[in-house]
BAFIMI-220768 format. One record per residue (C-alpha): residue number from 1; x, y, z. Coordinates in nm, 4 decimals. Layout:
BEGIN
<r resi="NUM" xx="X" yy="Y" zz="Z"/>
...
***
This chain:
BEGIN
<r resi="1" xx="0.0000" yy="0.0000" zz="0.0000"/>
<r resi="2" xx="0.1191" yy="0.3468" zz="-0.0847"/>
<r resi="3" xx="-0.0213" yy="0.6936" zz="-0.0570"/>
<r resi="4" xx="-0.2178" yy="0.8017" zz="-0.3596"/>
<r resi="5" xx="-0.3075" yy="1.1422" zz="-0.2215"/>
<r resi="6" xx="-0.2471" yy="1.3359" zz="0.0963"/>
<r resi="7" xx="-0.4358" yy="1.6607" zz="0.1356"/>
<r resi="8" xx="-0.3889" yy="1.8803" zz="0.4397"/>
<r resi="9" xx="-0.5683" yy="2.1816" zz="0.5777"/>
<r resi="10" xx="-0.3334" yy="2.3902" zz="0.7896"/>
<r resi="11" xx="-0.4039" yy="2.6644" zz="1.0396"/>
<r resi="12" xx="-0.1060" yy="2.8700" zz="1.1500"/>
<r resi="13" xx="0.1270" yy="2.6110" zz="0.9910"/>
<r resi="14" xx="-0.0241" yy="2.3222" zz="1.1920"/>
<r resi="15" xx="-0.2197" yy="2.0452" zz="1.0273"/>
<r resi="16" xx="-0.5824" yy="2.0757" zz="1.1309"/>
<r resi="17" xx="-0.7375" yy="1.8171" zz="0.8985"/>
<r resi="18" xx="-0.5951" yy="1.5709" zz="0.6497"/>
<r resi="19" xx="-0.7319" yy="1.3224" zz="0.4005"/>
<r resi="20" xx="-0.5272" yy="1.0282" zz="0.2822"/>
<r resi="21" xx="-0.6157" yy="0.7995" zz="-0.0086"/>
<r resi="22" xx="-0.4192" yy="0.4772" zz="-0.0341"/>
<r resi="23" xx="-0.4044" yy="0.2554" zz="-0.3403"/>
<r resi="24" xx="-0.2674" yy="-0.0964" zz="-0.3527"/>
<r resi="25" xx="-0.0573" yy="-0.1486" zz="-0.6644"/>
<r resi="26" xx="-0.0091" yy="-0.5076" zz="-0.7719"/>
<r resi="27" xx="0.3276" yy="-0.5732" zz="-0.9324"/>
<r resi="28" xx="0.6992" yy="-0.6113" zz="-0.8776"/>
<r resi="29" xx="0.9112" yy="-0.3447" zz="-0.7105"/>
<r resi="30" xx="1.2238" yy="-0.2729" zz="-0.9122"/>
<r resi="31" xx="1.4301" yy="-0.3352" zz="-0.5988"/>
<r resi="32" xx="1.3205" yy="-0.7018" zz="-0.6240"/>
<r resi="33" xx="1.4346" yy="-0.7365" zz="-0.9863"/>
<r resi="34" xx="1.7872" yy="-0.8748" zz="-1.0344"/>
<r resi="35" xx="1.8320" yy="-0.6816" zz="-1.3596"/>
<r resi="36" xx="1.6454" yy="-0.3917" zz="-1.5201"/>
<r resi="37" xx="1.6051" yy="-0.4087" zz="-1.8967"/>
<r resi="38" xx="1.6630" yy="-0.1178" zz="-2.1352"/>
<r resi="39" xx="1.2898" yy="-0.1208" zz="-2.2112"/>
<r resi="40" xx="1.2042" yy="-0.0683" zz="-1.8430"/>
<r resi="41" xx="1.4739" yy="0.2013" zz="-1.8159"/>
<r resi="42" xx="1.3096" yy="0.3812" zz="-2.1074"/>
<r resi="43" xx="0.9730" yy="0.3648" zz="-1.9332"/>
<r resi="44" xx="1.1249" yy="0.4986" zz="-1.6096"/>
<r resi="45" xx="1.2780" yy="0.7916" zz="-1.7980"/>
<r resi="46" xx="0.9517" yy="0.8644" zz="-1.9792"/>
<r resi="47" xx="0.7478" yy="0.8478" zz="-1.6574"/>
<r resi="48" xx="0.9776" yy="1.0951" zz="-1.4767"/>
<r resi="49" xx="0.9808" yy="1.3331" zz="-1.7754"/>
<r resi="50" xx="0.6004" yy="1.3100" zz="-1.7947"/>
<r resi="51" xx="0.5791" yy="1.3844" zz="-1.4230"/>
<r resi="52" xx="0.7941" yy="1.6954" zz="-1.4791"/>
<r resi="53" xx="0.5743" yy="1.8094" zz="-1.7691"/>
<r resi="54" xx="0.2730" yy="1.7900" zz="-1.5375"/>
<r resi="55" xx="0.4397" yy="2.0103" zz="-1.2755"/>
<r resi="56" xx="0.5511" yy="1.7420" zz="-1.0294"/>
<r resi="57" xx="0.8776" yy="1.5857" zz="-0.9130"/>
<r resi="58" xx="0.9614" yy="1.2464" zz="-0.7694"/>
<r resi="59" xx="1.2200" yy="1.3696" zz="-0.5232"/>
<r resi="60" xx="1.3635" yy="1.0211" zz="-0.4750"/>
<r resi="61" xx="1.3516" yy="0.8008" zz="-0.7885"/>
<r resi="62" xx="1.5305" yy="0.4960" zz="-0.6449"/>
<r resi="63" xx="1.4381" yy="0.1337" zz="-0.7225"/>
<r resi="64" xx="1.2027" yy="0.1040" zz="-0.4250"/>
<r resi="65" xx="0.9812" yy="0.3811" zz="-0.5628"/>
<r resi="66" xx="0.8849" yy="0.2125" zz="-0.8900"/>
<r resi="67" xx="0.6573" yy="-0.0854" zz="-0.9450"/>
<r resi="68" xx="0.6404" yy="-0.2831" zz="-1.2681"/>
<r resi="69" xx="0.2721" yy="-0.3599" zz="-1.3208"/>
<r resi="70" xx="0.2342" yy="-0.5830" zz="-1.6233"/>
<r resi="71" xx="0.4040" yy="-0.3889" zz="-1.9017"/>
<r resi="72" xx="0.3737" yy="-0.0476" zz="-1.7335"/>
<r resi="73" xx="0.5841" yy="0.1322" zz="-1.4755"/>
<r resi="74" xx="0.4172" yy="0.3000" zz="-1.1765"/>
<r resi="75" xx="0.5815" yy="0.5671" zz="-0.9621"/>
<r resi="76" xx="0.5081" yy="0.5547" zz="-0.5898"/>
<r resi="77" xx="0.6005" yy="0.7708" zz="-0.2915"/>
<r resi="78" xx="0.6133" yy="1.1128" zz="-0.4561"/>
<r resi="79" xx="0.7673" yy="1.3852" zz="-0.2437"/>
<r resi="80" xx="0.4805" yy="1.6335" zz="-0.2804"/>
<r resi="81" xx="0.7349" yy="1.9146" zz="-0.3009"/>
<r resi="82" xx="0.6903" yy="2.2078" zz="-0.5340"/>
<r resi="83" xx="0.8660" yy="2.1469" zz="-0.8619"/>
<r resi="84" xx="1.1651" yy="2.3650" zz="-0.9364"/>
<r resi="85" xx="1.4332" yy="2.3468" zz="-1.2009"/>
<r resi="86" xx="1.6792" yy="2.2208" zz="-0.9402"/>
<r resi="87" xx="1.4438" yy="1.9462" zz="-0.8162"/>
<r resi="88" xx="1.3761" yy="1.8324" zz="-1.1730"/>
<r resi="89" xx="1.7513" yy="1.8296" zz="-1.2369"/>
<r resi="90" xx="1.8031" yy="1.6243" zz="-0.9193"/>
<r resi="91" xx="1.5475" yy="1.3692" zz="-1.0437"/>
<r resi="92" xx="1.7358" yy="1.3422" zz="-1.3748"/>
<r resi="93" xx="2.0757" yy="1.3135" zz="-1.2024"/>
<r resi="94" xx="1.9347" yy="1.0457" zz="-0.9698"/>
<r resi="95" xx="1.8080" yy="0.8512" zz="-1.2742"/>
<r resi="96" xx="2.1645" yy="0.8446" zz="-1.4019"/>
<r resi="97" xx="2.3000" yy="0.7427" zz="-1.0614"/>
<r resi="98" xx="2.0440" yy="0.4656" zz="-0.9927"/>
<r resi="99" xx="1.9741" yy="0.3328" zz="-1.3440"/>
<r resi="100" xx="2.2470" yy="0.4617" zz="-1.5757"/>
<r resi="101" xx="1.9893" yy="0.6724" zz="-1.7631"/>
<r resi="102" xx="2.1915" yy="0.9539" zz="-1.9201"/>
<r resi="103" xx="2.0831" yy="1.3090" zz="-1.8340"/>
<r resi="104" xx="2.0765" yy="1.5027" zz="-2.1613"/>
<r resi="105" xx="1.9178" yy="1.8182" zz="-2.0182"/>
<r resi="106" xx="2.1723" yy="2.0805" zz="-1.9169"/>
<r resi="107" xx="1.9443" yy="2.3617" zz="-1.8057"/>
<r resi="108" xx="1.9865" yy="2.6320" zz="-1.5409"/>
<r resi="109" xx="1.8554" yy="2.3931" zz="-1.2727"/>
<r resi="110" xx="2.1241" yy="2.1396" zz="-1.3593"/>
<r resi="111" xx="2.4063" yy="2.3940" zz="-1.3384"/>
<r resi="112" xx="2.2723" yy="2.5469" zz="-1.0162"/>
<r resi="113" xx="2.2617" yy="2.2018" zz="-0.8572"/>
<r resi="114" xx="2.6123" yy="2.1092" zz="-0.9760"/>
<r resi="115" xx="2.7713" yy="2.4363" zz="-0.8636"/>
<r resi="116" xx="2.5890" yy="2.4249" zz="-0.5317"/>
<r resi="117" xx="2.7373" yy="2.0794" zz="-0.4687"/>
<r resi="118" xx="3.0851" yy="2.1965" zz="-0.5726"/>
<r resi="119" xx="3.0602" yy="2.4972" zz="-0.3405"/>
<r resi="120" xx="2.9426" yy="2.2777" zz="-0.0525"/>
<r resi="121" xx="3.2339" yy="2.0360" zz="-0.1075"/>
<r resi="122" xx="3.4794" yy="2.3273" zz="-0.1271"/>
<r resi="123" xx="3.3512" yy="2.4655" zz="0.2043"/>
<r resi="124" xx="3.3681" yy="2.1191" zz="0.3629"/>
<r resi="125" xx="3.7300" yy="2.0859" zz="0.2463"/>
<r resi="126" xx="3.8148" yy="2.4230" zz="0.4025"/>
<r resi="127" xx="3.6609" yy="2.3054" zz="0.7305"/>
<r resi="128" xx="3.8621" yy="1.9818" zz="0.7102"/>
<r resi="129" xx="3.5636" yy="1.7525" zz="0.6483"/>
<r resi="130" xx="3.5387" yy="1.4891" zz="0.3771"/>
<r resi="131" xx="3.3316" yy="1.5671" zz="0.0682"/>
<r resi="132" xx="3.0046" yy="1.3870" zz="0.0062"/>
***
């Protein structure tokens, strides 16, 4: 079971009322698959890009957040965060890290994310900490 929708009504930044809809998705989690085919990788890429086109981000596109249902891929556990160029870029970079899906989009969000990481590592080095 995974959340399908979580709607909250807040008063003074505290949740007053919430509604949660849960849907059971029959299928195989990618984390349980020994190998992921190129066809499934293509569907993962398309599903994330479609999500971005509809103004949403995954926030964490690892193997535990996708279910193969028949011949279709289903995304679960969306972050619910507002989409930004940096968050979309992070999704694309994570696709490359988790699945080897090449990120071909080099937009402002991508460069902001990369330079932010480089700056953070530089500051950590100055403080004598290891980079992440």
